[in-house]
N, C-alpha and C positions, 0 to 999 in steps of 0.2 A: 764709102768715101770715093770721090773721083780720083783718077790717076793724077799723080803729082807731075808738075813740070820739072825739068832739070834744075832750074833755079830754086824752086820750092824745096825740092829734096835736099839740095846743097845747104839751104838755110836751116834745115832741121837736123843736120848731121851732128852738131855739137849736143843738142838736146837728146838725140838718139843715143849717143855715146854715154851721156850722163843718166840715161834711164828715165828721162822726164816726159816722154811722149805717152799720150793715151794709147791704148791698144790699137785703135783704128788707124791713127796716124803712124804709129810704129810699123804696122803692117804695110801701109802705103809706101813708106820710106824703104822698107825691105824689098817690096815688089819693084820699086824703081832701081834699087841697087842690083837686083838680079840681072838686069839688062844694061847696066851702066858701069863700065870699067872705071871711068874717071871718078865717079862717086865712091866706088869701093876703094880706089887708091887714096882719095881724100880722107876717107874714114881711117885708113891705115896710118896716114900721116898725122891725123888728129890723135889717134891712140899713142903714137910714138912721142908726140909733143907732150901729152899728158903724163906719160911715163917719165920723160926727161925732167919735166917741171916738178913732179912729185919727188924725184931724187935729189932736188936741190937743197932741201931742208929749210929751216926757218932762218931768217936774217934777224939780227938783233940791232935795234936802233940805238944810237947813243942816248945817254940819259937826258941830255939837253935838247933832244930833237923836237919835242912838242913846243918848247919855248921859241924855237927858231922858225916854226912853221907859221 
């Protein structure tokens, strides 16, 4: 695979974090991050966000919610 542009790498970070990339694209993202501190920082921020959201728990909708939508 050809080297990713910065924008392409940024666009793949969420999928990278979720383990959704094929091995070739995963390697290209990792190669980009090796030389890109801003993408490494963005990945750190995405991880923190995922951790925070996972800790929120489930919300319960009122029983009449569906009828009001």
